FIPA-642600 format. One record per atom (N, C-alpha, C): atom name; residue number from 1; x, y, z; residue in one letter. Coordinates in nm, 2 decimals, decimal comma, always signed. Each point is the difference from the previous one (the first is absolute). Layout:
! residues N
+------+-----+--------+--------+--------+------+
! atom ! seq !      X !      Y !      Z ! type !
+------+-----+--------+--------+--------+------+
!   CA ! NUM !      X !      Y !      Z !    a !
...
+------+-----+--------+--------+--------+------+
//
This chain:
! residues 122
+------+-----+--------+--------+--------+------+
! atom ! seq !      X !      Y !      Z ! type !
+------+-----+--------+--------+--------+------+
!    N !   1 !  -5,73 !  +6,67 !  +1,85 !    m !
!   CA !   1 !  -0,07 !  +0,11 !  +0,07 !    m !
!    C !   1 !  -0,12 !  -0,06 !  +0,07 !    m !
!    N !   2 !  -0,03 !  +0,05 !  +0,12 !    s !
!   CA !   2 !  -0,12 !  -0,04 !  +0,07 !    s !
!    C !   2 !  -0,08 !  +0,12 !  +0,05 !    s !
!    N !   3 !  -0,12 !  +0,02 !  -0,05 !    d !
!   CA !   3 !  -0,08 !  +0,11 !  +0,03 !    d !
!    C !   3 !  -0,13 !  -0,05 !  +0,06 !    d !
!    N !   4 !  -0,08 !  +0,09 !  +0,05 !    t !
!   CA !   4 !  -0,14 !  -0,04 !  +0,04 !    t !
!    C !   4 !  -0,10 !  +0,07 !  -0,08 !    t !
!    N !   5 !  -0,10 !  -0,07 !  -0,05 !    i !
!   CA !   5 !  -0,11 !  +0,06 !  -0,08 !    i !
!    C !   5 !  -0,12 !  +0,00 !  +0,09 !    i !
!    N !   6 !  -0,06 !  +0,11 !  +0,02 !    t !
!   CA !   6 !  -0,12 !  +0,01 !  +0,08 !    t !
!    C !   6 !  -0,12 !  +0,00 !  -0,09 !    t !
!    N !   7 !  -0,09 !  -0,10 !  +0,02 !    v !
!   CA !   7 !  -0,12 !  -0,02 !  -0,08 !    v !
!    C !   7 !  -0,10 !  +0,11 !  +0,04 !    v !
!    N !   8 !  -0,04 !  +0,07 !  -0,10 !    t !
!   CA !   8 !  -0,11 !  +0,11 !  +0,01 !    t !
!    C !   8 !  -0,10 !  -0,02 !  -0,11 !    t !
!    N !   9 !  -0,09 !  +0,09 !  -0,01 !    d !
!   CA !   9 !  -0,09 !  +0,00 !  -0,11 !    d !
!    C !   9 !  +0,06 !  +0,03 !  -0,14 !    d !
!    N !  10 !  +0,12 !  +0,05 !  +0,00 !    n !
!   CA !  10 !  +0,08 !  +0,03 !  -0,12 !    n !
!    C !  10 !  +0,12 !  -0,09 !  -0,01 !    n !
!    N !  11 !  +0,05 !  -0,02 !  -0,12 !    h !
!   CA !  11 !  +0,12 !  -0,08 !  -0,01 !    h !
!    C !  11 !  +0,12 !  +0,09 !  +0,02 !    h !
!    N !  12 !  +0,11 !  -0,07 !  +0,03 !    a !
!   CA !  12 !  +0,13 !  +0,07 !  +0,01 !    a !
!    C !  12 !  +0,06 !  +0,02 !  -0,13 !    a !
!    N !  13 !  +0,06 !  +0,11 !  -0,03 !    q !
!   CA !  13 !  +0,08 !  +0,03 !  -0,12 !    q !
!    C !  13 !  +0,14 !  -0,01 !  +0,04 !    q !
!    N !  14 !  +0,08 !  -0,08 !  -0,07 !    l !
!   CA !  14 !  +0,14 !  -0,02 !  +0,03 !    l !
!    C !  14 !  +0,08 !  +0,02 !  -0,12 !    l !
!    N !  15 !  +0,12 !  +0,05 !  +0,01 !    d !
!   CA !  15 !  +0,10 !  +0,00 !  -0,11 !    d !
!    C !  15 !  +0,11 !  -0,09 !  +0,04 !    d !
!    N !  16 !  +0,01 !  -0,11 !  -0,07 !    w !
!   CA !  16 !  +0,11 !  -0,09 !  +0,02 !    w !
!    C !  16 !  +0,09 !  +0,00 !  -0,13 !    w !
!    N !  17 !  +0,13 !  +0,00 !  +0,02 !    t !
!   CA !  17 !  +0,08 !  +0,01 !  -0,12 !    t !
!    C !  17 !  +0,09 !  -0,12 !  -0,01 !    t !
!    N !  18 !  +0,01 !  -0,05 !  -0,12 !    f !
!   CA !  18 !  +0,10 !  -0,10 !  -0,04 !    f !
!    C !  18 !  +0,03 !  +0,01 !  -0,15 !    f !
!    N !  19 !  +0,10 !  -0,07 !  -0,04 !    k !
!   CA !  19 !  +0,04 !  +0,01 !  -0,14 !    k !
!    C !  19 !  -0,03 !  -0,13 !  -0,07 !    k !
!    N !  20 !  -0,02 !  +0,00 !  -0,13 !    r !
!   CA !  20 !  -0,02 !  -0,12 !  -0,08 !    r !
!    C !  20 !  +0,12 !  -0,09 !  +0,03 !    r !
!    N !  21 !  -0,03 !  -0,13 !  +0,02 !    g !
!   CA !  21 !  +0,10 !  -0,10 !  +0,03 !    g !
!    C !  21 !  +0,03 !  -0,01 !  +0,15 !    g !
!    N !  22 !  -0,06 !  +0,09 !  +0,08 !    d !
!   CA !  22 !  +0,02 !  -0,01 !  +0,14 !    d !
!    C !  22 !  -0,11 !  -0,09 !  +0,07 !    d !
!    N !  23 !  +0,03 !  -0,06 !  +0,11 !    t !
!   CA !  23 !  -0,10 !  -0,07 !  +0,08 !    t !
!    C !  23 !  -0,07 !  +0,11 !  +0,08 !    t !
!    N !  24 !  -0,13 !  -0,02 !  +0,00 !    f !
!   CA !  24 !  -0,09 !  +0,09 !  +0,08 !    f !
!    C !  24 !  -0,04 !  -0,07 !  +0,12 !    f !
!    N !  25 !  +0,02 !  +0,06 !  +0,12 !    l !
!   CA !  25 !  -0,04 !  -0,06 !  +0,13 !    l !
!    C !  25 !  -0,04 !  +0,11 !  +0,09 !    l !
!    N !  26 !  -0,13 !  -0,01 !  +0,05 !    e !
!   CA !  26 !  -0,05 !  +0,10 !  +0,09 !    e !
!    C !  26 !  -0,07 !  -0,08 !  +0,11 !    e !
!    N !  27 !  +0,02 !  +0,04 !  +0,13 !    e !
!   CA !  27 !  -0,07 !  -0,07 !  +0,11 !    e !
!    C !  27 !  -0,07 !  +0,11 !  +0,08 !    e !
!    N !  28 !  -0,12 !  -0,03 !  +0,05 !    f !
!   CA !  28 !  -0,07 !  +0,10 !  +0,08 !    f !
!    C !  28 !  -0,10 !  -0,07 !  +0,09 !    f !
!    N !  29 !  -0,04 !  +0,07 !  +0,11 !    a !
!   CA !  29 !  -0,10 !  -0,05 !  +0,09 !    a !
!    C !  29 !  -0,13 !  +0,07 !  -0,04 !    a !
!    N !  30 !  -0,11 !  -0,07 !  +0,04 !    i !
!   CA !  30 !  -0,14 !  +0,06 !  -0,03 !    i !
!    C !  30 !  -0,06 !  +0,02 !  +0,14 !    i !
!    N !  31 !  -0,05 !  +0,12 !  +0,02 !    e !
!   CA !  31 !  -0,07 !  +0,03 !  +0,12 !    e !
!    C !  31 !  -0,13 !  +0,08 !  -0,03 !    e !
!    N !  32 !  -0,09 !  -0,01 !  +0,09 !    e !
!   CA !  32 !  -0,12 !  +0,08 !  -0,01 !    e !
!    C !  32 !  -0,05 !  +0,05 !  +0,14 !    e !
!    N !  33 !  -0,08 !  +0,10 !  +0,00 !    e !
!   CA !  33 !  -0,04 !  +0,06 !  +0,12 !    e !
!    C !  33 !  -0,11 !  -0,08 !  +0,06 !    e !
!    N !  34 !  +0,01 !  -0,03 !  +0,13 !    n !
!   CA !  34 !  -0,10 !  -0,06 !  +0,08 !    n !
!    C !  34 !  -0,11 !  +0,10 !  +0,03 !    n !
!    N !  35 !  -0,12 !  -0,03 !  -0,05 !    v !
!   CA !  35 !  -0,11 !  +0,10 !  +0,01 !    v !
!    C !  35 !  -0,04 !  +0,03 !  +0,15 !    v !
!    N !  36 !  +0,03 !  -0,09 !  +0,09 !    d !
!   CA !  36 !  -0,03 !  +0,02 !  +0,14 !    d !
!    C !  36 !  +0,10 !  +0,08 !  +0,07 !    d !
!    N !  37 !  +0,13 !  -0,02 !  -0,02 !    t !
!   CA !  37 !  +0,11 !  +0,06 !  +0,07 !    t !
!    C !  37 !  +0,07 !  +0,11 !  -0,08 !    t !
!    N !  38 !  -0,02 !  +0,00 !  -0,13 !    g !
!   CA !  38 !  +0,07 !  +0,10 !  -0,08 !    g !
!    C !  38 !  +0,15 !  -0,03 !  -0,02 !    g !
!    N !  39 !  +0,05 !  -0,11 !  +0,06 !    e !
!   CA !  39 !  +0,14 !  -0,04 !  -0,02 !    e !
!    C !  39 !  +0,02 !  -0,08 !  -0,13 !    e !
!    N !  40 !  +0,12 !  +0,01 !  -0,05 !    l !
!   CA !  40 !  +0,03 !  -0,08 !  -0,12 !    l !
!    C !  40 !  +0,04 !  -0,14 !  +0,04 !    l !
!    N !  41 !  -0,05 !  -0,10 !  -0,06 !    e !
!   CA !  41 !  +0,02 !  -0,14 !  +0,03 !    e !
!    C !  41 !  +0,04 !  -0,08 !  -0,12 !    e !
!    N !  42 !  +0,09 !  -0,10 !  +0,02 !    p !
!   CA !  42 !  +0,04 !  -0,08 !  -0,12 !    p !
!    C !  42 !  -0,13 !  -0,08 !  -0,05 !    p !
!    N !  43 !  +0,00 !  -0,01 !  -0,13 !    v !
!   CA !  43 !  -0,11 !  -0,08 !  -0,06 !    v !
!    C !  43 !  +0,04 !  -0,14 !  -0,03 !    v !
!    N !  44 !  -0,07 !  -0,10 !  +0,05 !    d !
!   CA !  44 !  +0,04 !  -0,14 !  -0,03 !    d !
!    C !  44 !  -0,05 !  -0,03 !  -0,14 !    d !
!    N !  45 !  +0,10 !  -0,03 !  -0,08 !    l !
!   CA !  45 !  -0,03 !  -0,02 !  -0,15 !    l !
!    C !  45 !  -0,03 !  -0,15 !  -0,03 !    l !
!    N !  46 !  -0,01 !  -0,08 !  +0,10 !    t !
!   CA !  46 !  -0,04 !  -0,14 !  -0,02 !    t !
!    C !  46 !  -0,13 !  -0,02 !  -0,08 !    t !
!    N !  47 !  +0,00 !  -0,08 !  -0,10 !    g !
!   CA !  47 !  -0,12 !  -0,02 !  -0,08 !    g !
!    C !  47 !  -0,02 !  +0,11 !  -0,11 !    g !
!    N !  48 !  +0,08 !  +0,10 !  +0,00 !    s !
!   CA !  48 !  -0,02 !  +0,11 !  -0,10 !    s !
!    C !  48 !  +0,07 !  -0,05 !  -0,13 !    s !
!    N !  49 !  -0,05 !  +0,06 !  -0,11 !    t !
!   CA !  49 !  +0,07 !  -0,02 !  -0,13 !    t !
!    C !  49 !  +0,04 !  +0,13 !  -0,05 !    t !
!    N !  50 !  +0,10 !  +0,00 !  -0,09 !    f !
!   CA !  50 !  +0,06 !  +0,12 !  -0,05 !    f !
!    C !  50 !  +0,03 !  -0,02 !  -0,15 !    f !
!    N !  51 !  -0,01 !  +0,11 !  -0,07 !    s !
!   CA !  51 !  +0,04 !  +0,00 !  -0,14 !    s !
!    C !  51 !  +0,06 !  +0,14 !  -0,03 !    s !
!    N !  52 !  +0,11 !  +0,00 !  -0,08 !    a !
!   CA !  52 !  +0,07 !  +0,12 !  -0,03 !    a !
!    C !  52 !  +0,05 !  +0,00 !  -0,14 !    a !
!    N !  53 !  -0,09 !  +0,04 !  -0,09 !    p !
!   CA !  53 !  +0,04 !  +0,02 !  -0,14 !    p !
!    C !  53 !  +0,10 !  +0,11 !  -0,01 !    p !
!    N !  54 !  +0,10 !  -0,02 !  -0,09 !    i !
!   CA !  54 !  +0,10 !  +0,11 !  -0,03 !    i !
!    C !  54 !  -0,02 !  +0,03 !  -0,14 !    i !
!    N !  55 !  -0,04 !  +0,12 !  -0,03 !    v !
!   CA !  55 !  -0,05 !  +0,05 !  -0,13 !    v !
!    C !  55 !  +0,09 !  +0,11 !  -0,05 !    v !
!    N !  56 !  +0,04 !  +0,00 !  -0,13 !    d !
!   CA !  56 !  +0,08 !  +0,11 !  -0,05 !    d !
!    C !  56 !  -0,09 !  +0,11 !  -0,05 !    d !
!    N !  57 !  +0,06 !  +0,11 !  -0,04 !    n !
!   CA !  57 !  -0,09 !  +0,12 !  -0,04 !    n !
!    C !  57 !  -0,08 !  -0,02 !  -0,13 !    n !
!    N !  58 !  +0,02 !  -0,11 !  -0,07 !    r !
!   CA !  58 !  -0,07 !  -0,03 !  -0,11 !    r !
!    C !  58 !  -0,12 !  -0,09 !  +0,03 !    r !
!    N !  59 !  -0,01 !  -0,04 !  +0,13 !    g !
!   CA !  59 !  -0,11 !  -0,09 !  +0,04 !    g !
!    C !  59 !  +0,04 !  -0,15 !  -0,01 !    g !
!    N !  60 !  +0,12 !  -0,03 !  -0,03 !    t !
!   CA !  60 !  +0,04 !  -0,14 !  -0,01 !    t !
!    C !  60 !  +0,04 !  -0,06 !  +0,14 !    t !
!    N !  61 !  -0,06 !  -0,11 !  +0,03 !    v !
!   CA !  61 !  +0,03 !  -0,07 !  +0,13 !    v !
!    C !  61 !  +0,13 !  -0,07 !  -0,01 !    v !
!    N !  62 !  +0,10 !  +0,05 !  +0,08 !    l !
!   CA !  62 !  +0,13 !  -0,06 !  -0,01 !    l !
!    C !  62 !  +0,02 !  -0,12 !  +0,09 !    l !
!    N !  63 !  -0,07 !  +0,00 !  +0,11 !    a !
!   CA !  63 !  +0,00 !  -0,11 !  +0,10 !    a !
!    C !  63 !  -0,12 !  +0,02 !  +0,09 !    a !
!    N !  64 !  -0,04 !  -0,11 !  +0,06 !    t !
!   CA !  64 !  -0,10 !  +0,01 !  +0,11 !    t !
!    C !  64 !  +0,05 !  -0,08 !  +0,11 !    t !
!    N !  65 !  +0,02 !  +0,06 !  +0,12 !    l !
!   CA !  65 !  +0,04 !  -0,06 !  +0,12 !    l !
!    C !  65 !  -0,13 !  -0,05 !  +0,07 !    l !
!    N !  66 !  +0,01 !  -0,12 !  +0,06 !    t !
!   CA !  66 !  -0,10 !  -0,06 !  +0,08 !    t !
!    C !  66 !  +0,06 !  -0,06 !  +0,12 !    t !
!    N !  67 !  -0,09 !  -0,04 !  +0,10 !    l !
!   CA !  67 !  +0,05 !  -0,06 !  +0,12 !    l !
!    C !  67 !  +0,07 !  -0,13 !  -0,04 !    l !
!    N !  68 !  +0,13 !  -0,02 !  +0,04 !    g !
!   CA !  68 !  +0,07 !  -0,11 !  -0,03 !    g !
!    C !  68 !  +0,08 !  +0,01 !  -0,13 !    g !
!    N !  69 !  -0,02 !  +0,10 !  -0,08 !    s !
!   CA !  69 !  +0,07 !  +0,03 !  -0,12 !    s !
!    C !  69 !  +0,03 !  +0,15 !  -0,01 !    s !
!    N !  70 !  +0,10 !  +0,04 !  +0,09 !    g !
!   CA !  70 !  +0,04 !  +0,14 !  +0,00 !    g !
!    C !  70 !  -0,06 !  +0,07 !  +0,12 !    g !
!    N !  71 !  -0,10 !  -0,05 !  +0,07 !    i !
!   CA !  71 !  -0,05 !  +0,06 !  +0,12 !    i !
!    C !  71 !  +0,00 !  -0,10 !  +0,11 !    i !
!    N !  72 !  +0,06 !  +0,04 !  +0,11 !    t !
!   CA !  72 !  +0,01 !  -0,09 !  +0,12 !    t !
!    C !  72 !  -0,05 !  +0,08 !  +0,12 !    t !
!    N !  73 !  -0,08 !  -0,08 !  +0,08 !    v !
!   CA !  73 !  -0,05 !  +0,06 !  +0,13 !    v !
!    C !  73 !  +0,10 !  -0,06 !  +0,11 !    v !
!    N !  74 !  +0,04 !  +0,08 !  +0,09 !    f !
!   CA !  74 !  +0,09 !  -0,04 !  +0,10 !    f !
!    C !  74 !  -0,01 !  +0,09 !  +0,13 !    f !
!    N !  75 !  +0,08 !  -0,03 !  +0,10 !    g !
!   CA !  75 !  +0,00 !  +0,08 !  +0,12 !    g !
!    C !  75 !  -0,06 !  -0,07 !  +0,11 !    g !
!    N !  76 !  +0,03 !  +0,05 !  +0,13 !    d !
!   CA !  76 !  -0,06 !  -0,07 !  +0,12 !    d !
!    C !  76 !  -0,15 !  +0,01 !  +0,00 !    d !
!    N !  77 !  -0,06 !  +0,11 !  -0,05 !    n !
!   CA !  77 !  -0,14 !  +0,01 !  +0,00 !    n !
!    C !  77 !  -0,06 !  -0,03 !  -0,14 !    n !
!    N !  78 !  +0,07 !  -0,06 !  -0,09 !    n !
!   CA !  78 !  -0,04 !  -0,02 !  -0,14 !    n !
!    C !  78 !  -0,05 !  +0,13 !  -0,06 !    n !
!    N !  79 !  +0,06 !  +0,11 !  +0,03 !    n !
!   CA !  79 !  -0,04 !  +0,13 !  -0,05 !    n !
!    C !  79 !  +0,10 !  +0,07 !  -0,09 !    n !
!    N !  80 !  +0,10 !  -0,07 !  -0,05 !    k !
!   CA !  80 !  +0,09 !  +0,06 !  -0,09 !    k !
!    C !  80 !  +0,00 !  -0,07 !  -0,13 !    k !
!    N !  81 !  +0,02 !  +0,08 !  -0,11 !    l !
!   CA !  81 !  +0,01 !  -0,04 !  -0,13 !    l !
!    C !  81 !  +0,13 !  +0,02 !  -0,06 !    l !
!    N !  82 !  +0,04 !  -0,09 !  -0,09 !    r !
!   CA !  82 !  +0,12 !  +0,01 !  -0,08 !    r !
!    C !  82 !  -0,04 !  -0,01 !  -0,15 !    r !
!    N !  83 !  +0,04 !  +0,10 !  -0,07 !    l !
!   CA !  83 !  -0,02 !  +0,00 !  -0,15 !    l !
!    C !  83 !  +0,13 !  -0,02 !  -0,06 !    l !
!    N !  84 !  +0,01 !  -0,09 !  -0,10 !    h !
!   CA !  84 !  +0,13 !  -0,04 !  -0,05 !    h !
!    C !  84 !  -0,01 !  -0,03 !  -0,15 !    h !
!    N !  85 !  +0,08 !  +0,06 !  -0,08 !    v !
!   CA !  85 !  +0,01 !  -0,03 !  -0,14 !    v !
!    C !  85 !  +0,15 !  -0,02 !  -0,03 !    v !
!    N !  86 !  +0,03 !  -0,11 !  -0,06 !    v !
!   CA !  86 !  +0,14 !  -0,03 !  -0,02 !    v !
!    C !  86 !  +0,06 !  +0,07 !  -0,12 !    v !
!    N !  87 !  +0,13 !  +0,02 !  -0,01 !    a !
!   CA !  87 !  +0,07 !  +0,07 !  -0,10 !    a !
!    C !  87 !  -0,03 !  -0,05 !  -0,14 !    a !
!    N !  88 !  -0,01 !  -0,14 !  -0,01 !    v !
!   CA !  88 !  -0,03 !  -0,06 !  -0,13 !    v !
!    C !  88 !  -0,13 !  +0,05 !  -0,06 !    v !
!    N !  89 !  -0,10 !  +0,03 !  +0,08 !    t !
!   CA !  89 !  -0,13 !  +0,05 !  -0,04 !    t !
!    C !  89 !  +0,01 !  +0,14 !  -0,05 !    t !
!    N !  90 !  +0,07 !  +0,09 !  +0,08 !    t !
!   CA !  90 !  +0,01 !  +0,14 !  -0,03 !    t !
!    C !  90 !  +0,09 !  +0,03 !  -0,11 !    t !
!    N !  91 !  +0,09 !  -0,09 !  -0,03 !    a !
!   CA !  91 !  +0,10 !  +0,02 !  -0,11 !    a !
!    C !  91 !  -0,07 !  +0,02 !  -0,14 !    a !
!    N !  92 !  -0,12 !  -0,07 !  -0,02 !    g !
!   CA !  92 !  -0,07 !  +0,02 !  -0,12 !    g !
!    C !  92 !  -0,08 !  +0,12 !  -0,02 !    g !
!    N !  93 !  -0,01 !  +0,08 !  +0,11 !    w !
!   CA !  93 !  -0,09 !  +0,11 !  -0,01 !    w !
!    C !  93 !  +0,07 !  +0,12 !  -0,07 !    w !
!    N !  94 !  -0,07 !  +0,08 !  -0,07 !    t !
!   CA !  94 !  +0,05 !  +0,11 !  -0,08 !    t !
!    C !  94 !  +0,06 !  +0,10 !  +0,10 !    t !
!    N !  95 !  +0,13 !  +0,04 !  -0,03 !    a !
!   CA !  95 !  +0,07 !  +0,10 !  +0,08 !    a !
!    C !  95 !  -0,07 !  +0,14 !  -0,01 !    a !
!    N !  96 !  +0,00 !  +0,07 !  +0,11 !    s !
!   CA !  96 !  -0,06 !  +0,13 !  +0,01 !    s !
!    C !  96 !  -0,15 !  +0,00 !  -0,03 !    s !
!    N !  97 !  -0,07 !  -0,11 !  +0,02 !    c !
!   CA !  97 !  -0,14 !  +0,00 !  -0,02 !    c !
!    C !  97 !  -0,07 !  -0,01 !  +0,14 !    c !
!    N !  98 !  -0,07 !  +0,10 !  +0,04 !    p !
!   CA !  98 !  -0,06 !  -0,01 !  +0,13 !    p !
!    C !  98 !  -0,10 !  -0,11 !  +0,01 !    p !
!    N !  99 !  +0,00 !  -0,07 !  +0,12 !    v !
!   CA !  99 !  -0,09 !  -0,11 !  +0,03 !    v !
!    C !  99 !  -0,07 !  +0,03 !  +0,13 !    v !
!    N ! 100 !  -0,12 !  -0,06 !  +0,02 !    t !
!   CA ! 100 !  -0,08 !  +0,02 !  +0,12 !    t !
!    C ! 100 !  -0,03 !  -0,13 !  +0,05 !    t !
!    N ! 101 !  +0,01 !  -0,02 !  +0,13 !    l !
!   CA ! 101 !  -0,04 !  -0,12 !  +0,08 !    l !
!    C ! 101 !  -0,12 !  +0,04 !  +0,08 !    l !
!    N ! 102 !  -0,10 !  -0,08 !  -0,01 !    t !
!   CA ! 102 !  -0,12 !  +0,03 !  +0,08 !    t !
!    C ! 102 !  -0,03 !  -0,13 !  +0,08 !    t !
!    N ! 103 !  +0,01 !  +0,01 !  +0,13 !    l !
!   CA ! 103 !  -0,02 !  -0,11 !  +0,09 !    l !
!    C ! 103 !  -0,14 !  +0,00 !  +0,05 !    l !
!    N ! 104 !  -0,07 !  -0,11 !  -0,03 !    v !
!   CA ! 104 !  -0,14 !  -0,02 !  +0,03 !    v !
!    C ! 104 !  -0,01 !  -0,11 !  +0,11 !    v !
!    N ! 105 !  -0,06 !  +0,03 !  +0,11 !    w !
!   CA ! 105 !  -0,01 !  -0,08 !  +0,11 !    w !
!    C ! 105 !  -0,15 !  -0,05 !  +0,02 !    w !
!    N ! 106 !  -0,02 !  -0,13 !  +0,00 !    t !
!   CA ! 106 !  -0,14 !  -0,05 !  +0,03 !    t !
!    C ! 106 !  +0,00 !  -0,06 !  +0,14 !    t !
!    N ! 107 !  -0,08 !  +0,06 !  +0,08 !    r !
!   CA ! 107 !  -0,01 !  -0,05 !  +0,14 !    r !
!    C ! 107 !  -0,10 !  -0,10 !  +0,02 !    r !
!    N ! 108 !  +0,02 !  -0,11 !  +0,08 !    p !
!   CA ! 108 !  -0,09 !  -0,11 !  +0,02 !    p !
!    C ! 108 !  -0,11 !  +0,04 !  +0,11 !    p !
!    N ! 109 !  -0,07 !  +0,10 !  -0,03 !    t !
!   CA ! 109 !  -0,10 !  +0,05 !  +0,09 !    t !
!    C ! 109 !  -0,14 !  -0,03 !  -0,05 !    t !
!    N ! 110 !  -0,10 !  +0,02 !  +0,08 !    t !
!   CA ! 110 !  -0,14 !  -0,01 !  -0,05 !    t !
!    C ! 110 !  -0,06 !  +0,14 !  +0,01 !    t !
!    N ! 111 !  -0,04 !  +0,07 !  -0,10 !    p !
!   CA ! 111 !  +0,03 !  -0,04 !  -0,14 !    p !
!    C ! 111 !  +0,15 !  +0,02 !  -0,03 !    p !
!    N ! 112 !  +0,04 !  -0,07 !  -0,11 !    v !
!   CA ! 112 !  +0,14 !  +0,01 !  -0,04 !    v !
!    C ! 112 !  +0,03 !  +0,15 !  -0,04 !    v !
!    N ! 113 !  +0,12 !  +0,04 !  +0,05 !    i !
!   CA ! 113 !  +0,04 !  +0,14 !  -0,03 !    i !
!    C ! 113 !  +0,12 !  -0,01 !  -0,10 !    i !
!    N ! 114 !  -0,01 !  +0,07 !  -0,11 !    v !
!   CA ! 114 !  +0,11 !  +0,02 !  -0,10 !    v !
!    C ! 114 !  +0,05 !  +0,14 !  +0,01 !    v !
!    N ! 115 !  +0,13 !  +0,02 !  +0,02 !    k !
!   CA ! 115 !  +0,05 !  +0,13 !  +0,02 !    k !
!    C ! 115 !  +0,13 !  +0,02 !  -0,07 !    k !
!    N ! 116 !  +0,02 !  +0,11 !  -0,08 !    t !
!   CA ! 116 !  +0,12 !  +0,04 !  -0,05 !    t !
!    C ! 116 !  +0,08 !  +0,07 !  +0,11 !    t !
!    N ! 117 !  +0,12 !  -0,06 !  +0,04 !    i !
!   CA ! 117 !  +0,07 !  +0,06 !  +0,10 !    i !
!    C ! 117 !  +0,12 !  +0,08 !  -0,04 !    i !
!    N ! 118 !  +0,05 !  -0,03 !  -0,12 !    i !
!   CA ! 118 !  +0,12 !  +0,07 !  -0,05 !    i !
!    C ! 118 !  -0,01 !  +0,02 !  -0,15 !    i !
!    N ! 119 !  +0,03 !  +0,12 !  -0,04 !    v !
!   CA ! 119 !  +0,02 !  +0,03 !  -0,14 !    v !
!    C ! 119 !  +0,14 !  +0,06 !  -0,01 !    v !
!    N ! 120 !  +0,10 !  -0,08 !  -0,05 !    a !
!   CA ! 120 !  +0,13 !  +0,05 !  +0,00 !    a !
!    C ! 120 !  +0,06 !  +0,02 !  -0,14 !    a !
!    N ! 121 !  +0,07 !  +0,11 !  -0,02 !    k !
!   CA ! 121 !  +0,07 !  +0,02 !  -0,13 !    k !
!    C ! 121 !  +0,14 !  -0,05 !  +0,02 !    k !
!    N ! 122 !  +0,04 !  -0,09 !  -0,08 !    l !
!   CA ! 122 !  +0,13 !  -0,06 !  +0,01 !    l !
!    C ! 122 !  +0,09 !  +0,06 !  -0,10 !    l !
+------+-----+--------+--------+--------+------+
//
């Protein structure tokens, strides 16, 4: 699936569904509003870092995705992200136990901006 996430002052709330033992794969573009034109524009993610801990409802960290390890930047404008957890990893998770993925984006700006862009219930 490929969606677009618009970066605002608030994070996006998403509901993604998959079953224990399934591969989880989501792709989406990141855009933000140009303050001069009001138009949505792709965000170049070059130099950014990402972290996405996946935590169950007991607070146990089941996995943490990072750039190059479950998170990939791609696309013509370097504005797309792919989140990927393989089936072998999800197979060990407790069935019917809700988990939350929180994607944290650190932008290479001055000053550095750290932003939670997604909180997803899986």
